[in-house]
C-alpha positions in Angstrom: -11.8 -3.4 -35.1 -9.7 -1.7 -32.4 -6.2 -3.0 -31.7 -5.4 -3.4 -28.0 -2.2 -4.4 -26.4 -2.4 -7.7 -24.5 -2.6 -7.2 -20.8 0.6 -8.3 -19.0 1.5 -8.6 -15.3 -1.0 -9.1 -12.5 -3.0 -6.9 -10.2 -3.9 -7.4 -6.6 -7.4 -6.0 -7.4 -9.3 -3.1 -6.0 -9.7 -2.1 -2.3 -12.7 -0.1 -1.3 -10.9 2.7 0.5 -12.5 5.3 2.8 -11.9 9.1 3.0 -10.0 8.4 6.2 -7.8 5.9 4.3 -7.1 8.6 1.7 -6.3 11.2 4.4 -3.7 8.9 5.9 -2.2 7.9 2.6 -1.9 11.5 1.5 -0.3 12.5 4.9 2.2 9.6 4.6 3.2 10.3 1.0 3.8 13.9 1.9 6.1 12.7 4.7 8.1 10.4 2.4 6.3 7.2 3.5 5.1 5.1 0.5 3.6 1.7 0.8 2.9 -0.6 -2.1 1.8 -4.2 -2.8 4.2 -6.1 -5.0 4.0 -9.6 -6.6 5.9 -12.4 -5.0 5.5 -15.5 -7.2 1.8 -16.5 -6.8 1.2 -14.3 -3.7 1.8 -10.6 -2.7 4.1 -8.8 -0.4 3.9 -5.3 1.1 6.8 -3.0 0.4 7.3 0.0 2.8 9.5 2.9 1.6 10.5 5.1 4.5 12.3 8.1 3.1 13.9 6.1 0.3 14.8 3.1 2.5 12.9 0.1 1.4 11.6 -2.6 3.8 9.6 -5.7 2.9 7.0 -7.3 5.1 8.3 -10.8 5.6 4.9 -12.3 5.2 3.3 -13.1 1.8 -0.5 -12.5 1.4 -3.3 -13.3 -0.9 -4.3 -10.3 -3.1 -7.1 -9.0 -0.9 -5.2 -9.5 2.3 -2.2 -7.6 0.9 -4.2 -4.5 -0.1 -5.9 -4.5 3.4 -2.4 -4.8 5.0 -1.1 -1.9 2.9 -3.8 0.4 4.3 -3.2 -1.0 7.9 0.4 0.1 7.5 -0.6 3.6 6.3 -2.9 3.8 9.4 0.0 2.6 11.7 2.5 5.2 10.4 -0.1 8.0 10.4 -1.1 7.3 14.0 2.5 6.8 15.2 4.1 9.8 13.5 1.4 12.4 13.1 1.8 14.7 16.1 -1.4 16.7 15.2 -3.3 13.4 15.6 -2.4 13.0 19.3 -5.4 13.5 21.6 
């Protein structure tokens, strides 16, 4: 019998990300932009860390919506700030 620690906390679940999503996430993290999904009672909130200044999305979301919103924010900041991405 194997002993396992009881699971604690909660998870927003898994988001099927694309290669484009990962490109934007990597670019943002390298520029000091980090976005996370954090629990807020029974729902989830999106936390945006812009060069160590933390902002919270005022809305709360269900788990799947929150992870989708997180990737939307990564896309937003990538498109807004990446000068190499301008056509």
